[in-house]
C-alpha positions as CSV (number, residue, x, y, z in Angstrom):
1,M,0.1,-0.1,-0.2
2,K,1.5,2.9,-1.4
3,K,1.4,5.8,1.4
4,W,0.1,9.1,1.5
5,F,-1.6,12.0,3.6
6,F,-3.1,15.6,3.2
7,D,-3.9,18.3,5.0
8,A,-7.0,20.4,4.2
9,D,-9.4,23.1,4.6
10,Y,-12.9,21.3,3.6
11,L,-16.3,22.4,2.7
12,Q,-19.7,20.6,3.0
13,A,-23.4,21.2,2.2
14,C,-25.9,18.4,1.8
15,N,-29.9,17.9,1.9
16,C,-30.2,17.7,5.1
17,D,-31.6,19.7,8.1
18,Y,-28.7,21.7,10.0
19,G,-26.7,20.0,12.0
20,C,-27.3,16.8,9.7
21,P,-27.9,14.1,11.3
22,C,-25.9,11.6,10.2
23,E,-23.3,13.4,12.6
24,F,-25.4,11.6,15.0
25,S,-25.7,8.3,13.3
26,A,-29.6,8.9,12.6
27,P,-31.0,8.6,9.9
28,P,-31.2,11.6,6.8
29,T,-33.7,13.9,7.4
30,T,-35.3,12.8,4.1
31,G,-34.8,9.5,4.2
32,S,-31.9,9.8,1.4
33,C,-28.4,11.6,1.5
34,H,-27.2,14.1,-1.2
35,G,-24.1,15.9,-0.5
36,V,-21.7,18.2,-1.8
37,G,-17.7,18.0,-0.6
38,V,-14.5,19.9,-1.2
39,W,-10.9,19.7,0.5
40,R,-8.4,22.2,-0.6
41,I,-5.2,20.5,0.0
42,E,-2.3,23.1,2.0
43,R,0.0,20.3,2.3
44,G,-0.2,16.6,1.0
45,Q,2.1,13.5,-0.4
46,Y,1.2,10.0,-2.2
47,D,3.8,8.3,-2.4
48,G,6.6,11.4,-3.3
49,V,3.8,12.7,-5.3
50,S,3.2,16.1,-4.1
51,L,-0.5,17.3,-3.5
52,D,0.5,20.6,-2.3
53,G,-2.5,23.4,-3.6
54,T,-4.4,20.9,-5.0
55,G,-8.2,20.7,-4.9
56,L,-10.4,17.3,-4.7
57,G,-14.2,17.3,-4.7
58,F,-17.1,15.3,-5.1
59,A,-20.6,14.6,-5.2
60,A,-22.7,11.7,-4.1
61,Q,-25.9,10.9,-3.5
62,W,-27.5,7.7,-2.1
63,P,-31.5,6.6,-1.8
64,K,-31.3,6.0,2.2
65,A,-28.6,6.3,4.8
66,I,-25.2,6.0,3.7
67,H,-24.4,3.1,5.6
68,E,-26.9,1.5,3.4
69,G,-25.4,1.8,0.1
70,N,-26.0,1.5,-3.0
71,G,-24.5,5.5,-4.1
72,T,-23.5,7.3,-6.7
73,V,-20.6,9.5,-6.9
74,C,-18.6,11.7,-8.8
75,I,-15.2,12.7,-8.2
76,F,-13.6,16.5,-9.0
77,V,-10.3,16.8,-9.4
78,D,-8.7,20.7,-9.4
79,E,-7.6,20.9,-13.0
80,K,-4.2,22.4,-12.7
81,A,-3.0,19.6,-11.0
82,S,-0.1,17.0,-12.7
83,P,-1.0,13.8,-14.5
84,E,0.9,12.3,-11.5
85,Q,-0.7,14.4,-9.2
86,R,-4.4,13.3,-11.1
87,D,-3.5,10.1,-10.6
88,A,-2.9,10.1,-6.9
89,L,-5.7,11.8,-5.8
90,L,-8.1,9.5,-7.9
91,Q,-6.2,6.5,-5.7
92,I,-7.1,8.0,-2.9
93,A,-10.5,9.1,-3.3
94,S,-11.6,6.1,-4.8
95,G,-10.6,4.1,-1.7
96,A,-7.9,2.4,-4.1
97,A,-4.8,4.1,-1.7
98,G,-6.9,3.0,1.8
99,G,-7.1,5.3,4.7
100,L,-10.4,7.3,6.0
101,P,-12.4,8.1,5.3
102,F,-12.0,7.5,1.3
103,E,-11.5,3.4,2.7
104,I,-14.9,3.3,4.2
105,L,-16.7,5.9,1.9
106,A,-16.2,3.5,-1.3
107,T,-18.0,0.8,0.0
108,T,-21.0,2.6,0.2
109,F,-20.7,3.3,-3.9
110,S,-21.9,1.1,-6.2
111,T,-21.8,3.5,-9.3
112,L,-18.4,5.5,-9.8
113,L,-19.0,8.2,-12.7
114,E,-16.4,9.5,-14.7
115,P,-13.8,12.1,-12.7
116,R,-14.4,15.1,-13.9
117,F,-11.2,17.6,-13.9
118,V,-12.0,21.3,-13.7
119,P,-11.4,24.9,-12.1
120,F,-11.4,25.0,-8.4
121,E,-12.4,28.6,-7.1
122,F,-12.3,28.1,-3.0
123,N,-12.8,31.2,-0.7
124,L,-12.0,30.1,3.1
125,D,-13.9,32.2,5.5
126,G,-15.1,30.9,8.1
127,L,-18.6,30.7,8.0
128,Q,-18.9,32.7,4.6
129,S,-16.8,30.1,2.7
130,S,-17.5,29.3,-0.6
131,A,-16.4,26.9,-3.4
132,R,-16.9,26.5,-7.3
133,L,-15.8,23.9,-9.1
134,G,-16.2,24.5,-12.8
135,D,-20.0,25.0,-14.2
136,N,-20.5,21.7,-11.5
137,L,-20.7,21.7,-7.9
138,R,-20.9,25.5,-6.0
139,I,-20.8,25.1,-1.9
140,S,-21.8,28.7,-0.9
141,L,-21.7,28.7,3.1
142,A,-23.3,31.5,5.7
143,P,-24.1,31.6,9.3
144,I,-27.3,29.9,10.9
145,K,-29.9,32.7,11.2
146,N,-31.7,32.4,14.9
147,P,-34.9,31.9,14.3
148,V,-36.1,34.4,16.5
149,T,-34.0,37.2,16.7
150,G,-32.4,36.4,13.2
151,D,-29.1,37.3,14.6
152,P,-26.3,35.0,13.6
153,E,-25.9,32.0,15.5
154,Q,-22.6,29.6,16.6
155,V,-22.9,25.8,16.6
156,A,-19.9,23.5,16.3
157,V,-20.0,19.2,16.1
158,D,-17.3,17.9,17.9
159,H,-17.3,14.5,16.6
160,G,-14.5,12.4,18.0
161,T,-15.4,8.8,16.1
162,G,-16.6,11.3,12.9
163,F,-14.4,10.3,9.7
164,I,-15.1,12.8,7.7
165,F,-14.0,15.5,10.3
166,K,-13.3,15.1,14.2
167,K,-14.6,18.9,14.9
168,A,-16.5,21.3,12.4
169,E,-18.0,24.8,12.6
170,C,-22.1,23.9,11.1
171,A,-23.6,26.6,8.9
172,S,-26.3,27.3,6.7
173,A,-25.5,26.2,3.0
174,R,-26.5,28.8,1.0
175,E,-25.7,26.8,-2.1
176,G,-24.9,22.8,-2.0
177,A,-25.5,22.1,-5.9
178,V,-24.2,19.8,-8.8
179,A,-25.1,19.9,-12.1
180,I,-23.8,17.5,-14.5
181,K,-25.5,14.9,-16.8
182,E,-25.4,11.6,-14.5
183,M,-26.2,13.7,-11.4
184,N,-28.6,17.0,-10.7
185,F,-29.3,18.5,-7.5
186,S,-29.4,21.8,-5.3
187,Y,-30.7,21.9,-1.8
188,P,-30.1,25.7,-0.2
189,D,-30.5,26.7,3.1
190,K,-29.9,23.4,4.7
191,A,-26.8,21.6,6.0
192,G,-23.1,22.9,5.9
193,F,-20.0,22.2,7.5
194,V,-16.7,23.9,7.8
195,A,-13.6,22.4,9.1
196,R,-9.8,21.2,9.0
197,I,-9.1,17.8,8.5
198,H,-6.2,15.4,8.3
199,Y,-6.1,12.2,6.6
200,G,-3.8,9.5,5.3
201,N,-3.1,5.6,5.8
């Protein structure tokens, strides 16, 4: 198994209500799960290939809870990645290289779509963070608003046994959308997260 790791900033949006029941081992809000996520890799390496400054993203949908499987996923890779970096990121994201979270997620997918190589725009600004991957995938976060006063709320999840992230700030995803031929969804004002992660095998 080739060794790899990366440290990255991570944005996520899905179709669940704020906080996302999946983080509490509960069924998704609507019974199914549709989500998107983007990692901006600050520092990383795969078998001697530097991953510094590259980007990785996904759009996925599952007919029921994630652990029940039969999901579909499309991997997005920053188009500026070299051929060696592209191969490394796809090996990681597919779960072939082992390591969390990808080796677990890979077991929940029955359909792996052709990867997309697109421009990445990533703006890290706390609860106002956003990402745009070509014309295909968009995440735009905002603070959750208090329903009575309208003031921004500060909510965080400390998920010690989590494998996507251990700690994250909870946001309102003003936009969480993907538009490709095989997958098209958009869920405004649903669950969003911003986190700092470390992955590896």
